C-alpha distance (Angstrom), angle and dihedral (degrees) to the residues before:
residue distance angle dihedral
M1 . . .
K2 3.74 . .
Q3 3.83 112.9 .
I4 3.80 124.4 -137.5
Y5 3.78 114.8 -135.6
F6 3.76 105.2 -139.1
S7 3.82 94.9 -161.3
K8 3.78 92.7 55.7
Y9 3.78 96.1 55.2
I10 3.81 102.7 28.2
P11 3.85 96.2 147.1
F12 3.74 94.8 50.2
C13 3.80 95.1 44.2
L14 3.80 92.0 46.8
L15 3.78 88.2 55.3
L16 3.81 91.2 51.0
L17 3.79 95.1 42.9
S18 3.78 91.2 52.1
C19 3.79 87.6 67.6
L20 3.80 91.0 62.3
F21 3.83 112.6 23.7
G22 3.80 137.1 53.7
K23 3.76 117.3 13.2
E24 3.79 118.9 5.7
V25 3.85 109.3 -86.1
N26 3.79 125.8 -161.2
A27 3.81 116.5 -156.5
Q28 3.80 142.9 139.6
Q29 3.79 104.8 -58.5
V30 3.79 102.9 163.5
P31 3.83 109.4 97.5
L32 3.81 115.3 -105.5
L33 3.82 107.8 -121.9
D34 3.76 126.5 179.4
Q35 3.81 108.4 -152.9
Y36 3.80 98.7 51.1
Y37 3.83 89.7 124.0
I38 3.82 87.3 65.5
N39 3.81 93.0 43.8
P40 3.83 107.3 27.0
T41 3.83 92.9 168.2
V42 3.81 89.6 72.7
Y43 3.84 86.8 78.5
N44 3.84 106.7 11.1
P45 3.82 120.9 56.6
A46 3.82 90.1 -169.3
A47 3.84 89.4 68.3
A48 3.82 91.2 67.0
G49 3.81 108.0 121.8
A50 3.80 93.6 -1.6
N51 3.83 95.3 125.9
R52 3.85 92.3 48.8
L53 3.85 91.4 -119.7
F54 3.76 138.5 106.1
N55 3.83 105.3 -110.8
A56 3.80 131.4 -171.4
Y57 3.81 121.9 177.6
L58 3.81 135.2 180.0
M59 3.79 115.9 -164.1
R60 3.82 132.1 -176.9
N61 3.85 119.0 -170.6
Q62 3.80 121.9 -176.4
K63 3.84 122.7 -172.6
F64 3.80 133.6 173.1
A65 3.80 89.4 24.1
D66 3.83 91.3 168.1
F67 3.80 91.4 61.9
D68 3.72 114.8 81.6
G69 3.85 102.8 -87.0
G70 3.81 93.9 -14.4
Q71 3.78 117.3 -168.2
V72 3.80 120.6 -45.4
T73 3.82 122.3 -177.1
H74 3.81 124.3 -171.9
A75 3.81 120.1 -171.3
F76 3.80 130.5 -177.2
T77 3.81 117.4 -174.4
A78 3.78 133.3 174.5
D79 3.81 129.3 179.1
A80 3.76 138.8 166.6
A81 3.79 138.7 -168.8
L82 3.83 120.6 -121.3
N83 3.77 131.0 -164.3
E84 3.83 96.8 7.6
A85 3.85 90.7 -41.8
K86 3.83 93.2 -58.9
Y87 3.80 86.0 122.6
G88 3.80 132.2 27.0
I89 3.78 135.4 -168.7
G90 3.76 130.2 -164.7
F91 3.80 147.8 172.0
N92 3.83 128.1 -147.0
L93 3.78 126.8 -169.1
I94 3.84 113.4 -179.0
N95 3.79 130.3 174.4
D96 3.78 118.8 -172.3
N97 3.79 116.6 -173.3
V98 3.84 121.5 -173.2
G99 3.75 112.2 172.9
I100 3.83 107.5 -69.0
F101 3.83 91.7 -4.0
D102 3.81 120.1 90.8
N103 3.79 124.1 179.3
T104 3.84 123.4 -179.0
Q105 3.80 123.3 -175.2
A106 3.77 128.0 -172.5
L107 3.83 116.2 -172.0
L108 3.79 138.3 175.2
S109 3.80 115.3 -153.9
Y110 3.77 136.8 -162.5
S111 3.84 130.0 -170.2
Y112 3.77 134.1 -169.9
R113 3.81 125.6 -162.6
L114 3.84 124.3 -138.3
Q115 3.82 122.6 -169.7
I116 3.80 104.9 -143.7
A117 3.86 95.6 175.0
D118 3.80 140.6 -19.7
D119 3.85 107.0 -43.4
H120 3.84 89.8 -7.8
F121 3.80 113.5 117.5
L122 3.80 131.1 174.6
R123 3.79 121.5 -167.8
L124 3.78 121.7 -160.0
G125 3.81 116.6 -155.5
L126 3.79 138.0 -174.9
A127 3.81 128.2 -175.4
A128 3.81 123.2 -169.4
G129 3.77 133.2 178.4
I130 3.77 143.5 103.3
S131 3.79 135.9 -53.7
D132 3.84 117.5 -152.5
F133 3.82 111.4 -162.5
R134 3.81 121.2 -171.9
V135 3.81 137.8 177.5
N136 3.80 116.1 -158.8
M137 3.82 100.3 -154.5
N138 3.77 92.7 170.8
D139 3.77 90.0 68.7
L140 3.87 90.2 69.2
R141 3.78 125.3 86.8
A142 3.80 107.1 -159.5
N143 3.79 144.9 123.7
P144 3.89 103.8 -39.3
S145 3.79 89.9 -150.9
D146 3.84 92.6 62.3
P147 3.90 103.4 109.6
Y148 3.79 91.2 -148.5
L149 3.76 92.9 59.0
L150 3.77 100.2 47.6
N151 3.82 95.5 85.1
T152 3.74 119.1 94.9
D153 3.76 123.4 -138.6
Y154 3.81 113.4 -22.7
K155 3.85 123.7 -157.1
N156 3.73 139.0 168.0
T157 3.82 133.9 177.1
E158 3.78 123.1 -152.3
F159 3.78 138.5 177.5
M160 3.82 111.8 -114.2
A161 3.78 140.1 178.0
N162 3.82 138.9 -162.3
L163 3.78 125.7 -155.0
G164 3.81 126.1 -156.3
L165 3.79 146.4 178.8
Y166 3.81 123.7 -162.9
Y167 3.82 121.1 -171.5
T168 3.82 124.8 -171.3
H169 3.79 132.4 -179.1
K170 3.81 116.4 170.0
N171 3.84 103.1 -64.3
I172 3.82 95.6 -2.6
I173 3.78 124.5 98.3
V174 3.85 124.5 -179.0
G175 3.84 123.9 173.0
L176 3.77 133.6 -176.5
T177 3.82 120.3 -168.6
I178 3.81 129.8 -177.7
P179 3.83 106.9 -167.2
Q180 3.77 121.9 -166.8
L181 3.79 90.1 22.3
L182 3.78 96.0 175.9
N183 3.83 94.5 57.6
N184 3.82 92.1 -142.3
S185 3.81 118.4 -165.5
V186 3.87 127.5 -159.7
S187 3.84 119.6 -162.9
E188 3.78 133.1 -175.8
N189 3.84 131.8 -174.4
N190 3.78 118.9 -142.5
D191 3.86 113.4 -177.5
G192 3.76 91.2 -32.9
A193 3.82 94.7 -44.5
E194 3.79 113.4 115.3
T195 3.73 121.4 -147.6
S196 3.78 125.3 -174.8
Y197 3.73 141.6 -177.1
K198 3.78 119.9 -162.2
L199 3.83 131.1 -163.9
V200 3.79 95.4 -136.4
R201 3.78 119.1 -147.5
H202 3.83 109.8 -116.7
A203 3.80 133.2 -167.1
M204 3.82 120.4 -147.4
L205 3.76 121.2 -176.0
S206 3.81 119.7 -173.4
G207 3.77 136.5 170.6
G208 3.77 144.8 160.3
Y209 3.79 144.6 177.0
E210 3.81 123.5 -141.5
F211 3.83 114.0 -140.9
D212 3.81 115.0 -162.0
I213 3.81 113.4 -140.9
P214 3.82 104.1 -140.6
R215 3.85 95.7 -166.0
I216 3.79 93.7 57.0
R217 3.78 115.9 54.1
D218 3.85 115.8 -120.0
L219 3.81 92.9 -3.2
S220 3.83 121.9 132.0
I221 3.80 134.2 170.9
T222 3.79 120.7 -147.9
P223 3.81 125.3 -170.2
Y224 3.80 106.0 -155.8
V225 3.83 126.8 -173.6
M226 3.83 129.5 -168.9
M227 3.86 122.5 -168.6
R228 3.84 122.0 -169.0
Y229 3.77 129.3 -165.9
A230 3.79 133.8 178.4
K231 3.76 128.5 169.2
S232 3.81 114.8 -83.5
S233 3.82 89.8 7.7
P234 3.79 127.2 102.7
V235 3.81 119.1 -107.7
Q236 3.73 110.1 -96.1
F237 3.80 126.2 -162.7
D238 3.80 139.9 -169.9
V239 3.79 125.2 -152.2
N240 3.85 116.7 -158.8
V241 3.81 131.1 179.4
I242 3.79 112.0 -164.6
A243 3.78 126.0 -168.1
K244 3.81 110.4 -163.5
L245 3.79 127.6 -170.9
E246 3.76 106.7 -162.6
E247 3.81 115.4 -116.1
K248 3.84 89.3 3.3
G249 3.79 111.2 66.4
W250 3.83 144.0 -99.2
F251 3.79 143.9 -90.0
A252 3.84 123.8 -157.1
V253 3.75 142.2 179.0
N254 3.81 120.6 -158.1
Y255 3.76 142.7 -174.6
R256 3.80 124.1 -158.3
D257 3.80 113.3 -160.2
D258 3.80 112.1 -99.6
F259 3.80 90.9 -19.4
S260 3.81 118.5 70.1
V261 3.76 151.7 -28.2
G262 3.74 121.5 -137.3
L263 3.78 153.5 172.0
N264 3.77 128.5 -130.1
V265 3.82 129.2 -169.4
G266 3.80 129.1 179.7
V267 3.81 136.8 176.2
N268 3.79 135.6 -166.3
V269 3.80 113.0 -125.3
L270 3.80 135.9 178.7
K271 3.81 92.9 11.8
N272 3.81 96.8 -82.0
F273 3.78 105.4 35.4
V274 3.85 129.0 87.9
I275 3.83 127.8 -167.3
G276 3.80 122.7 -165.2
Y277 3.78 136.1 -179.4
A278 3.82 128.8 -170.8
Y279 3.80 128.0 -171.1
D280 3.82 124.8 -167.9
I281 3.76 130.9 -164.2
G282 3.80 114.9 -153.2
I283 3.82 116.5 -125.8
Q284 3.81 98.5 -175.2
K285 3.74 124.9 99.8
T286 3.79 85.3 -97.4
G287 3.77 89.2 54.0
R288 3.80 92.4 117.5
Y289 3.82 88.1 63.4
A290 3.82 94.6 41.7
S291 3.81 99.3 42.6
N292 3.80 96.3 104.8
N293 3.80 101.2 64.1
H294 3.79 115.4 150.5
E295 3.81 137.2 175.7
F296 3.81 126.7 -170.7
L297 3.79 125.4 -166.4
I298 3.79 131.8 -173.3
G299 3.77 119.5 178.3
Y300 3.77 142.6 177.2
R301 3.77 123.1 -149.8
L302 3.80 124.8 -172.7
K303 3.81 126.5 -177.9
G304 3.78 113.3 -133.9
K305 3.82 123.4 -132.1
R306 3.75 107.7 -93.0
K307 3.77 120.9 -148.5
R308 3.73 118.0 -120.1
E309 3.78 110.7 -97.7
P310 3.79 97.1 -113.5
E311 3.83 90.8 52.7
R312 3.77 90.9 47.8
I313 3.78 90.9 53.5
L314 3.82 93.8 45.7
D315 3.80 92.7 46.7
N316 3.76 102.6 40.0
D317 3.80 108.9 21.8
I318 3.77 108.3 29.3
S319 3.79 91.4 145.5
T320 3.79 91.4 57.8
L321 3.80 90.7 49.4
K322 3.81 91.4 51.4
T323 3.80 90.2 48.8
L324 3.85 91.8 51.1
L325 3.82 91.8 47.6
A326 3.78 91.8 48.4
E327 3.81 91.4 52.2
K328 3.83 90.7 48.7
Y329 3.83 91.5 50.7
K330 3.80 90.4 48.5
K331 3.81 90.5 51.9
I332 3.83 91.1 47.8
D333 3.83 91.5 49.8
R334 3.80 90.5 48.2
L335 3.80 92.1 50.8
R336 3.79 92.3 47.2
H337 3.78 90.4 50.1
E338 3.79 91.2 50.0
L339 3.82 92.1 49.4
E340 3.81 90.6 49.8
Q341 3.78 90.1 51.2
M342 3.82 91.8 48.4
E343 3.82 90.6 50.9
K344 3.78 91.5 46.2
E345 3.80 92.1 50.1
D346 3.79 90.8 44.7
K347 3.78 92.1 51.6
M348 3.80 91.5 46.0
A349 3.80 89.2 52.6
D350 3.86 97.0 43.5
S351 3.76 110.8 1.4
D352 3.83 95.8 177.6
R353 3.86 92.6 42.4
D354 3.77 94.1 -133.7
G355 3.83 94.0 132.1
V356 3.85 95.3 -103.4
P357 3.80 116.0 107.4
D358 3.80 114.4 -118.3
E359 3.77 92.7 -118.1
M360 3.82 89.3 62.2
D361 3.84 97.6 31.1
E362 3.81 113.5 108.8
C363 3.83 90.6 -178.8
P364 3.85 102.6 42.9
K365 3.80 95.5 169.2
T366 3.81 99.1 56.5
P367 3.86 113.0 138.6
P368 3.82 108.3 -101.1
F369 3.85 95.6 -117.0
Y370 3.82 94.8 52.6
I371 3.82 121.4 114.8
V372 3.83 105.2 -120.3
D373 3.75 137.1 -176.1
A374 3.84 127.7 -124.5
K375 3.85 90.1 -78.1
G376 3.83 91.9 55.6
C377 3.82 94.8 -108.5
P378 3.87 125.2 131.1
V379 3.82 115.1 -92.1
D380 3.82 119.1 -122.4
S381 3.80 104.5 -175.8
D382 3.83 97.7 178.8
M383 3.84 93.3 40.5
D384 3.82 93.1 -131.2
G385 3.78 95.4 131.6
V386 3.80 94.4 -103.7
V387 3.80 112.1 105.1
D388 3.76 116.5 -125.6
S389 3.81 93.5 -113.1
E390 3.83 89.6 62.4
D391 3.82 98.1 28.6
Y392 3.78 114.3 104.9
C393 3.76 87.8 -165.4
P394 3.83 103.7 34.9
E395 3.81 95.1 168.2
V396 3.80 98.0 45.2
P397 3.81 121.9 63.1
G398 3.76 112.2 -117.0
I399 3.78 142.8 148.0
A400 3.80 131.1 -79.5
A401 3.80 91.7 -124.3
N402 3.84 88.5 62.1
N403 3.84 94.2 43.7
G404 3.77 93.1 -100.6
C405 3.83 96.1 -48.7
P406 3.80 126.4 119.0
E407 3.74 114.0 -93.0
Q408 3.75 103.6 -91.2
K409 3.71 142.2 130.1
E410 3.78 115.6 -78.6
E411 3.81 119.1 -152.5
R412 3.80 123.8 -177.5
I413 3.78 112.6 -139.5
E414 3.76 116.8 -137.7
M415 3.78 108.5 -138.9
E416 3.74 126.5 -142.2
E417 3.76 89.9 -147.1
R418 3.78 117.9 59.1
L419 3.80 115.6 -115.8
E420 3.79 104.1 -138.2
N421 3.79 121.7 -144.2
I422 3.76 121.9 -112.6
Y423 3.81 115.7 -129.5
F424 3.82 130.8 -157.5
A425 3.80 138.0 -157.1
F426 3.78 118.9 -107.1
G427 3.82 110.3 -70.4
K428 3.85 91.9 -3.8
F429 3.81 132.9 115.5
E430 3.81 101.1 -177.8
L431 3.83 121.4 116.9
T432 3.74 119.6 -118.7
E433 3.84 122.9 -141.9
Y434 3.78 89.0 -108.3
S435 3.81 91.6 54.0
R436 3.80 90.7 50.5
R437 3.80 90.9 55.2
K438 3.85 90.7 50.7
L439 3.84 90.3 52.2
Q440 3.81 91.0 60.4
T441 3.81 89.7 81.5
V442 3.84 91.5 54.5
I443 3.79 91.9 46.6
R444 3.81 92.8 50.9
M445 3.81 92.8 50.3
M446 3.79 94.3 48.0
V447 3.84 94.4 46.3
E448 3.83 93.0 47.5
N449 3.87 94.3 46.8
E450 3.77 112.0 49.2
S451 3.81 93.5 -177.1
Y452 3.81 94.1 59.9
I453 3.80 120.7 108.5
L454 3.83 115.8 -157.8
K455 3.80 120.5 -145.9
M456 3.82 117.0 -165.0
H457 3.81 122.1 -167.2
G458 3.79 119.9 -159.0
H459 3.82 121.3 -150.7
T460 3.82 137.0 177.6
D461 3.82 138.1 -171.8
D462 3.82 121.3 -99.0
I463 3.81 98.1 -96.9
G464 3.78 111.5 112.0
S465 3.82 134.4 20.3
D466 3.82 123.8 -49.8
S467 3.81 92.1 -111.2
S468 3.81 94.9 48.2
N469 3.84 90.1 48.7
I470 3.82 92.0 50.4
E471 3.77 88.5 51.3
L472 3.79 92.1 48.1
A473 3.81 91.4 49.5
Y474 3.82 89.9 51.1
K475 3.81 91.0 52.1
R476 3.79 91.2 51.1
L477 3.81 91.7 49.4
T478 3.80 91.1 48.1
T479 3.84 91.3 50.8
V480 3.86 90.2 52.9
K481 3.83 93.1 43.8
N482 3.82 92.6 51.0
Y483 3.80 90.5 50.7
L484 3.84 91.4 50.9
I485 3.79 91.1 48.4
L486 3.80 90.7 51.5
N487 3.79 88.3 53.5
G488 3.89 96.5 53.4
V489 3.79 104.9 -85.4
P490 3.86 109.6 133.3
D491 3.79 115.9 -117.6
N492 3.88 93.5 -130.9
R493 3.81 91.3 59.7
I494 3.79 95.6 58.6
L495 3.81 122.6 83.5
I496 3.81 121.4 -172.8
I497 3.80 125.8 -160.3
P498 3.82 119.5 -174.5
H499 3.84 112.3 -153.9
G500 3.80 100.1 167.2
E501 3.81 112.4 -165.9
S502 3.83 96.3 -26.0
K503 3.87 97.8 97.6
P504 3.81 109.7 40.8
I505 3.84 116.8 179.2
V506 3.79 89.5 -146.2
E507 3.81 133.2 12.0
N508 3.79 113.7 -83.2
K509 3.82 100.6 -116.4
D510 3.78 106.4 134.5
N511 3.81 143.4 -7.3
Q512 3.82 94.4 -73.9
S513 3.81 95.1 50.8
R514 3.81 91.9 46.0
A515 3.82 89.9 50.5
N516 3.81 88.7 56.2
N517 3.79 90.5 54.2
R518 3.78 96.1 52.3
R519 3.83 94.6 86.2
V520 3.82 149.9 118.1
T521 3.84 115.5 -136.3
F522 3.84 129.6 -162.6
E523 3.83 135.6 -138.8
I524 3.81 127.0 176.4
Y525 3.83 121.7 -147.9
S526 3.77 140.1 176.3
Y527 3.81 124.3 -149.3
Q528 3.80 127.8 -151.4
């Protein structure tokens, strides 16, 4: 094993030995790592599972390389999210070697997520394990009469725990960690001289905000700050600025108060792997000894299989689902009740729906498509006993057997040009622009031949009651008739016959067949 010459590096060794011998000394004991913003679980147990991935990282940090041995820290961490990241578990194995001092920690961690508001989450984390501290006195060459250096190897194992909080809100991250929570102390007497080593309780507060850069795709900038405190030690802080290109990697610059400035670069490789490197330049008076500070990181990230949202709700929040369904059913029942009330009130006001209120209607049972007068009774303009709504010749007296027309010979005229049907959307009676163009052929024939009589037949599909379909067919016929009248066809030469759903051209089987039945057809006759 390589031996450390105490006389060569007296200042450095005195600094290290002061942590163990003489009076009890409290100082920063948690290793200073650079890429904790990439791997937050290395410090904070509450971050376990926070990014909804399985993560495994191996880090090596080397400081004071120009001293014999310097400080070398190795850290292996692994964590995973459970139950849609509501829980997290993790494992940390850290070895910190500073000259003759060697400290190894093995910790298991657990985190639990609380939702404190919309998009506001707080994770609570606890890590527990063992700390094995050793002093390799045989590695020193010094005055053999020094009573402090007569001991051989010294070792002690203690139970330890770390506590953490981890808050996230959209692009904000804030973490609080209390390493070495139990504040364990180990003492030893050597010929009346007491030596002690104490796991000092620390406090580490970190936070950052990720700014998306809209002009550069997938680029974000994150200022990230870390503050450290231990009893009897000054507050130390880091300032980092991280530029991250999603799915590619990151680049960062950092400043550690009164210690160093550095650069960090990382890349994503082979889909799930990341590699990072950090280099620090010391800015203390001892900077010439601490100028070669390096940190290497290699990591593996794996996305877990997420359950489909409906399954997650059914499995984990069945009470919420039942509540939502109950509210929906209540709303549907309320709307149904309101519709029934509206229909009831409408019928009470105008039961036959002819536009005349019941209190003024002398003919309250008139079919809804009939033309009525101010008293609500059917109109019979030619006084032939056939109401206008059923009279094919409403302005000429006729007989009921001939649908209100005079007894005369009816002859259907076969047209050289085909009279195309007019079709309507479901439940509608408005004309489309295409239908208006097709009606131009009918208008031209009727205007050029003053003896022609036009019969129009209105049809519907089978959806709805017979009476509602008769009414809908009548509305469609009236719409077509009004358009023809506006374009020069006399009113008394147009007959309308509403059939409703009684004469389908094809069987009503599907949407296409029903669309073919929603039509108005045309026939042209002459009477002698």
